[in-house]
C-alpha positions as CSV (number, residue, x, y, z in Angstrom):
1,M,0.0,0.0,0.0
2,N,1.1,3.5,-0.7
3,A,2.2,5.1,2.6
4,N,0.3,8.3,1.7
5,K,-2.9,6.4,1.5
6,V,-3.0,5.8,5.2
7,A,-2.1,9.3,6.0
8,H,-4.6,10.9,3.6
9,G,-7.5,8.4,3.7
10,Q,-9.7,11.0,5.1
11,P,-13.2,12.2,4.2
12,M,-14.1,15.0,1.8
13,S,-13.0,18.4,3.2
14,L,-15.4,21.3,3.7
15,R,-14.0,23.2,0.8
16,E,-14.9,20.3,-1.5
17,R,-18.4,19.9,-0.4
18,V,-21.1,20.4,-3.0
19,H,-23.3,23.2,-1.7
20,F,-26.3,22.0,-3.7
21,L,-26.3,18.6,-2.1
22,D,-26.2,20.2,1.3
23,I,-29.1,22.4,0.4
24,V,-31.2,19.4,-0.7
25,R,-30.2,17.4,2.4
26,G,-31.2,20.3,4.7
27,F,-34.4,20.7,2.9
28,A,-35.2,17.0,3.1
29,L,-34.6,17.0,6.9
30,M,-37.2,19.8,7.2
31,G,-39.8,17.6,5.7
32,I,-38.8,14.6,7.7
33,I,-39.2,16.5,10.9
34,L,-42.7,17.7,9.8
35,V,-43.8,14.2,8.9
36,N,-42.3,12.5,12.0
37,Y,-43.9,15.0,14.5
38,F,-47.3,14.3,13.0
39,L,-46.5,10.6,13.2
40,I,-45.5,10.8,16.8
41,V,-48.5,12.8,17.9
42,D,-51.1,10.8,15.7
43,S,-49.7,7.4,16.6
44,A,-50.0,8.2,20.3
45,K,-53.6,9.1,19.7
46,G,-54.3,5.9,17.8
47,F,-53.1,6.6,14.2
48,D,-55.6,9.2,13.2
49,M,-53.4,10.2,10.2
50,E,-56.4,10.4,7.9
51,S,-58.0,13.3,9.8
52,N,-59.7,15.6,7.3
53,D,-58.1,19.0,8.2
54,V,-55.9,21.3,6.3
55,F,-52.7,20.4,8.1
56,H,-53.1,16.7,7.9
57,N,-53.9,17.0,4.2
58,L,-50.9,19.2,3.5
59,V,-48.6,16.7,5.3
60,N,-50.2,13.6,3.7
61,W,-50.3,15.0,0.2
62,F,-47.1,16.9,-0.1
63,A,-44.7,15.6,2.6
64,S,-45.5,12.0,3.7
65,G,-43.1,9.5,2.0
66,K,-41.5,12.2,-0.1
67,F,-38.8,13.7,2.1
68,I,-37.6,10.4,3.6
69,T,-37.4,9.1,0.0
70,L,-35.3,12.2,-0.9
71,F,-33.0,11.5,2.0
72,S,-32.6,7.9,0.8
73,F,-31.6,9.2,-2.7
74,L,-29.0,11.4,-1.0
75,F,-27.6,8.4,0.9
76,G,-26.9,6.8,-2.5
77,V,-25.2,9.9,-3.7
78,G,-23.1,10.1,-0.5
79,F,-22.1,6.5,-1.0
80,M,-20.6,7.2,-4.4
81,I,-18.8,10.3,-3.2
82,F,-17.4,8.4,-0.2
83,M,-16.3,5.4,-2.3
84,D,-14.8,7.5,-5.1
85,R,-12.6,9.4,-2.7
86,A,-11.8,6.4,-0.6
87,A,-10.7,4.5,-3.7
88,Q,-8.1,7.2,-4.3
89,K,-6.7,7.0,-0.8
90,V,-6.9,3.4,0.5
91,D,-6.7,-0.1,-0.9
92,S,-9.9,-1.4,0.5
93,P,-12.7,1.2,0.2
94,N,-15.3,-1.6,0.5
95,K,-14.1,-2.4,4.0
96,L,-14.0,1.2,5.0
97,F,-17.6,1.7,3.9
98,A,-18.7,-1.5,5.6
99,R,-17.1,-0.2,8.8
100,R,-19.0,3.1,8.3
101,L,-22.3,1.2,7.9
102,T,-21.6,-0.9,10.9
103,I,-21.1,2.2,13.0
104,L,-24.3,3.7,11.5
105,L,-26.2,0.5,12.5
106,G,-24.9,1.0,16.0
107,F,-26.2,4.6,16.0
108,G,-29.5,3.4,14.7
109,L,-29.9,0.6,17.3
110,L,-29.1,3.1,20.1
111,H,-31.5,5.6,18.7
112,L,-34.5,3.2,18.4
113,T,-33.7,1.8,21.9
114,F,-33.3,5.0,23.8
115,V,-35.1,7.6,21.8
116,W,-37.7,6.7,19.1
117,I,-39.0,3.6,17.3
118,G,-39.2,5.6,14.0
119,D,-35.4,5.3,13.4
120,I,-34.2,5.1,9.8
121,L,-30.4,4.8,10.4
122,A,-30.6,1.1,11.1
123,Y,-32.6,0.5,7.9
124,Y,-30.0,2.6,5.9
125,A,-27.2,0.6,7.3
126,V,-28.7,-2.8,6.4
127,A,-29.8,-1.7,2.9
128,G,-26.5,0.1,2.4
129,F,-24.5,-3.1,2.4
130,L,-26.2,-4.0,-0.8
131,L,-24.7,-1.0,-2.5
132,L,-21.2,-2.5,-2.3
133,F,-22.2,-4.9,-5.1
134,F,-23.0,-2.0,-7.4
135,Y,-20.1,0.4,-6.9
136,K,-18.1,-0.8,-9.9
137,R,-21.1,-1.5,-12.1
138,T,-21.6,0.7,-15.2
139,A,-24.3,3.4,-15.4
140,K,-26.1,1.2,-17.9
141,T,-26.2,-1.8,-15.6
142,I,-27.5,0.4,-12.7
143,R,-30.2,1.8,-15.1
144,N,-31.4,-1.7,-16.0
145,W,-31.6,-2.6,-12.3
146,L,-33.6,0.5,-11.6
147,I,-36.0,-0.3,-14.4
148,T,-36.5,-3.8,-13.1
149,L,-37.0,-2.8,-9.5
150,F,-39.4,0.0,-10.6
151,V,-41.6,-2.3,-12.7
152,I,-41.8,-4.7,-9.7
153,Q,-42.8,-1.9,-7.4
154,L,-45.3,-0.5,-9.8
155,F,-47.2,-3.8,-10.3
156,T,-47.0,-5.0,-6.7
157,P,-50.6,-3.8,-6.0
158,F,-51.9,-5.8,-8.9
159,F,-50.0,-8.9,-7.8
160,T,-51.5,-8.4,-4.3
161,M,-55.0,-8.1,-5.8
162,L,-54.6,-11.3,-7.8
163,L,-53.3,-13.3,-4.8
164,N,-56.1,-12.0,-2.6
165,T,-58.7,-12.9,-5.3
166,I,-57.3,-16.4,-5.8
167,S,-56.9,-17.2,-2.1
168,S,-60.0,-15.7,-0.6
169,G,-62.2,-14.5,-3.5
170,S,-62.0,-11.0,-2.1
171,S,-62.0,-7.9,-4.3
172,G,-58.4,-7.2,-3.5
173,K,-59.3,-3.8,-2.2
174,P,-56.5,-2.9,0.3
175,D,-57.4,-3.3,4.0
176,F,-55.3,-1.0,6.1
177,A,-55.4,-2.2,9.7
178,D,-54.6,0.4,12.3
179,F,-52.2,-0.5,15.1
180,E,-50.9,1.3,18.1
181,L,-47.3,1.9,18.9
182,I,-46.9,0.8,22.6
183,S,-43.9,3.0,23.2
184,H,-45.8,6.1,22.3
185,N,-48.1,5.6,25.3
186,S,-45.5,4.6,27.8
187,L,-45.9,6.4,31.1
188,T,-42.2,6.3,32.1
189,Y,-39.0,6.5,30.1
190,L,-37.7,3.1,31.4
191,A,-40.9,1.4,30.3
192,S,-40.6,3.0,26.9
193,I,-37.3,1.3,26.2
194,G,-38.8,-2.2,26.5
195,D,-41.9,-1.1,24.6
196,R,-39.9,0.2,21.7
197,W,-38.4,-3.2,21.2
198,A,-41.9,-4.7,21.3
199,D,-42.9,-2.2,18.6
200,M,-39.8,-3.1,16.6
201,V,-40.9,-6.7,16.5
202,T,-44.3,-5.6,15.2
203,M,-42.9,-3.3,12.6
204,A,-40.2,-5.8,11.4
205,S,-42.8,-7.9,9.7
206,S,-43.6,-5.1,7.3
207,S,-40.1,-3.8,6.8
208,F,-39.3,-5.6,3.5
209,F,-40.9,-3.0,1.3
210,T,-39.4,-0.2,3.4
211,V,-35.9,-1.6,2.7
212,Y,-36.9,-2.3,-0.9
213,S,-37.9,1.3,-1.5
214,M,-34.9,2.7,0.3
215,F,-32.5,0.6,-1.8
216,F,-34.2,1.7,-5.0
217,M,-33.5,5.3,-4.1
218,F,-30.0,4.4,-3.1
219,L,-29.4,3.0,-6.5
220,L,-31.0,6.1,-8.2
221,G,-28.6,8.3,-6.3
222,V,-25.7,6.0,-7.5
223,Y,-27.0,6.4,-11.0
224,F,-27.0,10.2,-10.8
225,V,-23.4,10.3,-9.7
226,K,-22.3,7.8,-12.3
227,M,-24.0,10.0,-14.9
228,E,-22.2,13.0,-13.3
229,F,-25.3,15.1,-13.1
230,F,-24.0,16.9,-10.0
231,K,-20.6,17.6,-11.5
232,N,-20.3,21.1,-13.0
233,M,-24.1,21.6,-12.8
234,E,-23.8,25.1,-14.4
235,A,-22.7,23.5,-17.7
236,K,-25.6,21.0,-17.6
237,K,-28.6,23.3,-17.3
238,A,-30.2,21.7,-20.4
239,I,-30.0,18.2,-18.8
240,W,-31.4,19.5,-15.5
241,N,-34.2,21.2,-17.4
242,R,-35.2,17.9,-19.0
243,I,-34.9,16.1,-15.6
244,W,-37.2,18.8,-14.0
245,I,-39.8,18.4,-16.8
246,I,-39.9,14.6,-16.5
247,C,-40.1,14.8,-12.7
248,T,-42.8,17.4,-12.8
249,I,-45.1,15.4,-15.1
250,A,-44.6,12.3,-13.1
251,F,-45.3,14.2,-9.9
252,L,-48.5,15.7,-11.2
253,I,-49.7,12.3,-12.3
254,T,-49.1,10.6,-8.9
255,Q,-50.2,13.6,-6.9
256,G,-53.3,14.1,-8.9
257,S,-54.3,10.4,-8.3
258,T,-53.6,10.7,-4.6
259,I,-55.7,13.9,-4.2
260,I,-58.6,12.6,-6.4
261,T,-58.7,9.3,-4.4
262,A,-58.8,11.2,-1.1
263,V,-61.6,13.5,-2.3
264,N,-63.6,10.9,-4.2
265,P,-62.5,7.3,-3.4
266,F,-62.7,4.7,-6.2
267,E,-65.0,1.7,-5.8
268,N,-63.9,-0.3,-8.9
269,T,-61.2,-2.8,-8.0
270,L,-59.0,-2.1,-11.0
271,W,-59.1,1.7,-10.4
272,V,-58.4,1.1,-6.7
273,N,-55.2,-0.8,-7.5
274,M,-54.2,1.6,-10.2
275,A,-54.5,4.5,-7.7
276,T,-52.6,2.4,-5.1
277,A,-49.8,1.8,-7.6
278,L,-49.5,5.5,-8.4
279,E,-49.7,6.4,-4.7
280,Q,-46.9,4.0,-3.8
281,N,-44.7,5.8,-6.2
282,G,-45.7,9.2,-5.0
283,G,-42.6,9.2,-2.7
284,L,-40.3,8.7,-5.7
285,T,-42.0,11.3,-8.0
286,G,-42.4,13.8,-5.2
287,S,-38.8,13.5,-3.9
288,M,-37.4,13.9,-7.4
289,F,-39.7,16.8,-8.2
290,Y,-38.5,18.6,-5.1
291,M,-34.9,17.9,-5.8
292,S,-35.1,19.0,-9.4
293,T,-37.1,22.1,-8.5
294,L,-34.3,23.1,-6.1
295,A,-31.8,22.5,-8.9
296,M,-33.9,24.8,-11.2
297,L,-33.9,27.6,-8.5
298,F,-30.2,27.0,-7.8
299,L,-29.2,27.2,-11.5
300,H,-31.7,29.7,-13.0
301,V,-32.4,32.1,-10.1
302,P,-29.0,33.0,-8.6
303,Q,-30.7,35.7,-6.5
304,L,-32.2,32.9,-4.4
305,R,-29.0,31.1,-3.7
306,G,-28.4,33.1,-0.6
307,A,-31.8,32.1,0.7
308,L,-31.3,28.5,-0.2
309,M,-27.9,28.4,1.6
310,V,-29.8,28.5,4.9
311,F,-30.4,24.8,4.4
312,T,-26.7,24.0,4.0
313,K,-25.8,24.2,7.7
314,V,-28.5,21.7,8.6
315,G,-27.4,19.6,5.6
316,R,-23.8,19.5,6.8
317,M,-25.0,18.4,10.2
318,S,-27.8,16.1,9.1
319,L,-26.9,13.2,11.3
320,T,-26.7,15.4,14.4
321,C,-29.9,17.3,13.5
322,Y,-31.8,14.1,12.7
323,L,-31.0,12.6,16.1
324,L,-31.7,16.0,17.9
325,H,-35.1,16.3,16.3
326,S,-36.3,13.0,17.6
327,I,-34.9,13.6,21.0
328,I,-36.6,17.0,21.2
329,G,-39.9,15.6,19.7
330,T,-40.2,12.7,22.0
331,L,-39.5,14.8,25.1
332,L,-42.0,17.4,24.0
333,F,-44.8,15.1,22.9
334,L,-44.8,11.8,24.7
335,K,-46.2,11.1,28.2
336,Y,-42.8,10.5,29.9
337,G,-41.8,14.0,28.7
338,A,-43.8,17.2,28.6
339,G,-46.9,15.2,27.4
340,L,-48.0,17.8,24.8
341,V,-49.6,15.1,22.7
342,D,-52.8,15.4,24.8
343,H,-53.0,19.1,24.2
344,L,-51.9,19.7,20.6
345,Q,-54.2,20.3,17.7
346,P,-52.8,19.6,14.1
347,A,-51.9,23.3,13.7
348,G,-49.9,23.2,16.9
349,T,-48.0,20.1,15.7
350,F,-47.3,21.8,12.4
351,F,-45.9,24.9,13.9
352,M,-44.0,23.0,16.6
353,A,-42.2,21.1,13.8
354,I,-41.4,24.4,12.0
355,G,-40.1,25.9,15.3
356,V,-37.8,22.9,16.0
357,Y,-36.4,23.2,12.5
358,V,-35.7,26.9,12.9
359,F,-33.9,26.0,16.2
360,L,-31.8,23.4,14.3
361,V,-30.9,26.0,11.7
362,L,-29.7,28.4,14.3
363,F,-27.9,25.7,16.3
364,S,-26.1,24.4,13.2
365,T,-25.1,27.9,12.1
366,F,-23.8,28.6,15.6
367,W,-21.9,25.3,15.8
368,L,-20.3,25.5,12.3
369,K,-19.1,29.0,12.9
370,R,-16.9,27.5,15.6
371,F,-16.2,23.9,14.6
372,K,-15.5,22.1,11.3
373,Y,-18.0,19.3,11.8
374,G,-21.1,18.6,13.8
375,P,-20.7,16.5,16.9
376,M,-22.2,13.3,15.6
377,E,-20.5,13.8,12.2
378,Y,-17.2,14.1,14.0
379,I,-17.7,10.9,16.0
380,W,-18.8,9.0,12.9
381,R,-15.7,10.1,11.0
382,Q,-13.3,9.3,13.8
383,L,-14.8,5.8,14.3
384,T,-14.8,5.2,10.6
385,Y,-11.2,6.0,10.0
386,G,-10.0,4.5,13.3
387,K,-7.8,7.4,14.0
388,V,-9.0,9.9,16.6
389,K,-7.5,13.3,16.0
390,Q,-6.8,15.6,18.9
391,I,-9.9,17.5,19.6
392,S,-8.0,20.8,19.5
393,K,-7.3,20.1,15.8
394,A,-10.7,18.7,14.8
395,F,-12.9,21.1,16.9
396,T,-11.3,24.4,16.2
397,V,-12.8,27.7,15.2
398,H,-13.2,27.5,11.5
399,S,-12.9,31.1,10.3
400,S,-12.1,30.1,6.7
401,S,-15.4,28.3,6.4
402,I,-17.3,31.3,7.6
403,K,-15.9,33.4,4.8
404,K,-16.8,30.9,2.1
């Protein structure tokens, strides 16, 4: 091994960060907080997510499933960036990424044990190992995999309808059974720890399609990097224009179906399953519409770049902010904390989520004016590379980054 590889096998520096990706990551986290806070409050009340009020409708139609999907896409992008740089510095980038995922899995297990059952980090870690088989594949191969996985996902509702009809003679109309998360009604914190694992067993039975959808978005992120869509974006405005047009049309189709079904539900079995198929892909189309719209604003409206940059601080500290939002949310809402779940109306939940996000923006801005990395990002880096820098070097006032 080249001696320099050990010394320089370090993650991407702040100067090399892609501002646009940080903007998208910070924007995605805002939506995740909004959806998760409604999920925490509504599940504690018995999953009344279908309440017909303006705030539930806004969250269900324009946020639910879309921002977490966008976050998954960015995970795939981050995988490629990490592996490309690691391949230049170390002999075994696969082992380095596997170690990184193992640490992330540990974070996820700690998070779901001691904070909230709605953890995504453990899912990301498990699905992330599959990416190692695709790093050296060509863009064409990745594209073929994406097409295959998408077709399977698109027709799953019809397969389900057929199986239900054959096995029971039913119409195949989806039957969504409500269930209650035990941990969201725990009276004490210690009781909630055991209850979270009981919830985890319940949720694990339906986790296959969650991992499936995440992995699809991981691969889509890999494909975008292999096609170099994020490299020199200014020179690729025409490509991004086409991406935005395609994503907008797809989003309007799935979103239109979702809204029409909510306002005037279908009775015909075929139409029900067609609507279900479109709705299940609403996360995909919505996430890509939001991402491509941000790209349009970033590329074509330079006057807005300053405003968009507000998302970058949270984006650079996404792991820290993700964990913080669930800690804050559970302490505010659940019964072993402030117990606000019994007093909040949908409007209160909505504005509470916005308020927490504003706090995270201010906190991230304050932190990154003084330190190079967020606290959890720093720990993750040091555990990944197995070389703990002196804190005085890693956590120093970073004046150069302030001027950027």
